[in-house]
N, C-alpha and C positions, 0 to 999 in steps of 0.2 A: 832289720833295725827301724825302730819306731823313734821319731823324732817329734817332740811336743815344744812349742814354744808358746809362753804366755805373755801377753802385752795388756797394758792397760791403756784404753782410749779414753782421752778426754775431749770430745768434740765439742764445737759450737754448735748453735742450732742449724745451720746450714750444712755442716759436716755430717752431724748426726743423721738427717735426712739421707744423705748419700751413702753412709755406712749402712744404713737399714735396708737400702736397695742393693746395695754391692756385695755385703759379706755373705749372705746366702748363696749367691753364684759362686763366689770364691771358695767356699766350704764344699759345695757340690763338686766342683772341679777337684779339689783335693782329695775328696773321698773316692772319686773316679780313679784318679792317678793311683791312689793306695790299693784299690781293688785290682786294677789292670797289673800293677807292679808284683802283685802275689800270685799271678798267674803261672803256669808252668811255662817254660822256655822264655823266661823273662831275666836270664843271667846277664851279667855285665858283658858287653860286646855282642849281643844278640838282639838287637833292637826290633826284631821282625814282629813283635807283638803290637808295636804302635802304629796306629793307622793315621796319627796326626789329627784325628778328629775328637773333640771333646762331645759328651752326651748332650743331646738337646736339652735345653733350659726348660724349667716348667713354670 
């Protein structure tokens, strides 16, 4: 299942600066979750694939 959510952000100047720093990391983490969840042995009830660690941030 693929779930896509579209939102419109209307930040002020301070919030825009925070979003610019935060959203790439959130996107990277979401991409990692997506990739890991499509690996073999990731069926519901078998969480052995999850190490509990996110990839290192760039």
